[in-house]
C-alpha positions as CSV (number, residue, x, y, z in Angstrom):
1,M,37.6,4.0,-29.3
2,K,35.7,4.4,-32.6
3,T,34.9,7.9,-33.8
4,L,31.6,8.7,-35.6
5,S,31.6,10.5,-38.9
6,F,30.0,13.9,-39.0
7,C,26.9,12.5,-40.7
8,A,26.6,9.6,-38.3
9,L,26.7,12.0,-35.4
10,A,24.2,14.3,-37.2
11,A,21.9,11.3,-37.6
12,L,22.1,10.5,-33.9
13,V,21.4,14.1,-33.0
14,A,18.5,14.1,-35.5
15,L,17.0,11.1,-33.8
16,A,17.2,12.9,-30.4
17,A,16.0,16.2,-31.8
18,P,13.6,15.8,-34.8
19,A,14.1,19.5,-35.8
20,Q,17.5,18.5,-37.2
21,D,17.4,17.4,-40.8
22,A,19.6,16.2,-43.7
23,D,20.4,19.8,-44.7
24,T,23.3,19.9,-42.2
25,C,24.8,16.8,-43.6
26,A,24.3,17.9,-47.2
27,A,25.9,21.3,-46.4
28,H,28.9,19.6,-44.8
29,H,29.5,17.4,-47.8
30,A,29.0,20.2,-50.3
31,A,31.7,22.2,-48.4
32,V,34.1,19.2,-48.4
33,D,33.6,18.9,-52.1
34,A,34.1,22.6,-52.8
35,R,37.2,22.8,-50.5
36,G,38.5,19.6,-52.0
37,D,38.3,20.9,-55.6
38,A,40.2,24.0,-54.6
39,V,42.9,22.2,-52.5
40,M,43.4,19.3,-54.9
41,G,43.2,21.2,-58.1
42,F,40.8,18.9,-59.9
43,D,37.0,18.5,-60.0
44,H,35.6,15.8,-57.7
45,A,32.8,15.2,-60.2
46,K,35.2,14.3,-62.9
47,T,37.3,12.0,-60.7
48,T,36.9,9.1,-58.3
49,H,38.6,8.7,-55.0
50,H,39.2,5.3,-53.4
51,F,40.6,4.6,-50.0
52,S,41.5,1.2,-48.6
53,R,42.8,-0.1,-45.4
54,T,45.4,-2.9,-45.7
55,P,47.2,-5.1,-43.1
56,D,50.3,-2.8,-43.1
57,G,48.6,0.6,-43.9
58,G,46.4,1.5,-46.8
59,V,46.0,3.1,-50.2
60,I,44.7,6.4,-51.5
61,A,43.9,6.2,-55.2
62,V,42.3,8.8,-57.5
63,S,41.5,8.4,-61.1
64,A,39.9,10.4,-63.9
65,N,36.4,9.1,-64.8
66,D,37.0,9.7,-68.5
67,P,40.1,8.0,-69.9
68,S,40.6,10.8,-72.4
69,D,40.5,13.5,-69.6
70,T,44.3,14.0,-69.5
71,A,43.9,17.3,-67.7
72,S,42.3,15.6,-64.7
73,R,44.7,12.7,-64.8
74,D,47.7,15.0,-64.8
75,A,46.2,17.2,-62.0
76,I,45.7,14.0,-59.9
77,R,49.2,12.9,-60.5
78,G,50.6,16.3,-59.5
79,H,48.5,16.5,-56.4
80,L,49.2,13.0,-55.1
81,A,52.9,13.2,-55.8
82,H,52.9,16.4,-53.7
83,V,50.7,14.9,-51.0
84,A,53.0,11.8,-50.6
85,K,56.0,14.2,-50.0
86,M,53.9,16.4,-47.6
87,F,52.7,13.4,-45.6
88,A,56.2,11.9,-45.4
89,A,57.3,15.2,-43.9
90,G,54.5,15.2,-41.4
91,D,52.5,17.9,-43.2
92,F,48.8,17.2,-43.3
93,Q,47.6,20.6,-44.1
94,A,45.8,19.5,-47.3
95,P,43.4,17.1,-45.7
96,M,42.9,19.6,-42.9
97,L,41.9,22.2,-45.4
98,V,39.6,19.9,-47.4
99,H,37.7,18.6,-44.3
100,G,37.8,21.8,-42.3
101,K,39.3,20.0,-39.3
102,T,42.1,17.7,-38.3
103,P,41.2,14.2,-39.5
104,P,41.4,11.4,-36.9
105,G,44.9,9.7,-36.9
106,V,46.8,12.8,-38.0
107,P,48.4,13.7,-34.7
108,V,49.9,10.2,-34.4
109,M,50.8,10.1,-38.1
110,K,52.7,13.4,-37.6
111,D,54.4,12.1,-34.4
112,R,55.4,8.8,-36.0
113,K,56.2,10.1,-39.5
114,G,59.6,8.4,-39.4
115,S,57.9,5.0,-39.2
116,I,55.4,5.4,-42.0
117,R,56.3,5.1,-45.7
118,Y,54.3,6.8,-48.5
119,S,54.9,5.4,-52.0
120,Y,53.6,7.3,-55.0
121,E,52.7,5.5,-58.1
122,E,51.1,6.6,-61.4
123,T,48.2,4.6,-62.8
124,A,46.6,4.6,-66.2
125,A,43.9,7.1,-65.2
126,G,45.6,8.9,-62.2
127,A,47.8,7.9,-59.3
128,R,47.9,6.2,-55.9
129,I,49.8,6.5,-52.6
130,T,50.5,3.3,-50.8
131,I,51.0,3.8,-47.0
132,S,52.9,1.3,-45.0
133,T,54.2,0.9,-41.5
134,A,55.3,-1.8,-39.1
135,D,54.6,0.4,-36.1
136,A,51.3,-0.7,-34.4
137,K,50.4,2.7,-33.1
138,A,51.1,4.4,-36.5
139,L,49.1,1.6,-38.2
140,A,46.0,2.3,-36.0
141,A,46.3,6.0,-36.8
142,V,46.6,5.3,-40.6
143,H,43.5,3.1,-40.4
144,D,41.6,5.8,-38.5
145,F,42.6,8.4,-41.0
146,L,41.6,6.3,-44.0
147,R,38.2,5.3,-42.3
148,F,37.5,9.0,-41.9
149,Q,38.4,9.7,-45.6
150,I,36.1,6.9,-46.8
151,E,33.2,8.3,-44.7
152,D,33.7,12.0,-45.4
153,H,34.3,11.6,-49.1
154,R,31.4,9.2,-49.3
155,T,33.3,6.7,-51.5
156,G,31.4,3.6,-50.4
157,D,34.7,1.8,-50.0
158,S,34.9,-1.1,-47.6
159,L,36.0,-0.3,-44.0
160,E,37.4,-3.8,-43.7
161,V,41.2,-4.3,-43.6
162,K,42.2,-6.3,-46.6
163,E,45.0,-6.8,-49.1
164,A,45.3,-4.0,-51.7
165,A,44.1,-4.7,-55.2
166,R,46.7,-4.0,-57.9
167,D,44.3,-3.3,-60.8
168,G,46.0,-0.2,-62.2
169,N,43.5,2.3,-60.9
């Protein structure tokens, strides 16, 4: 069963009840951005998130927008190195704090933490976490989690499952 993003659901409600407007969606995204800046330790406006879904899992990549912004680059690296360790331990508190709720997929990812691998890697402008699993149930959960991230962070990344690009970002 596919889940709807907050804004997709808000759009459906707005169609049914014209009194609803885009303010609800804008407020939600502003709150995600503000909580994200606090939890992640870097400014979302100075960085770019990318999420991709791959045949065996997916990738979370964050980079500083300005190549000379070493403060953002270093904060990204510190955050993602920490997140990779937290996720491997079944700790998903950071995305729960950023999004204000438990993202889809998290309960299964916690339950099947032993069958999911999180590999941290530095890139020229930041870092990435590659997520992989051979467990079909865990894979579906990882894909649900990453779809939610794409939608709630408004990255514009493809929702299609495809091989990860190795472009250094």
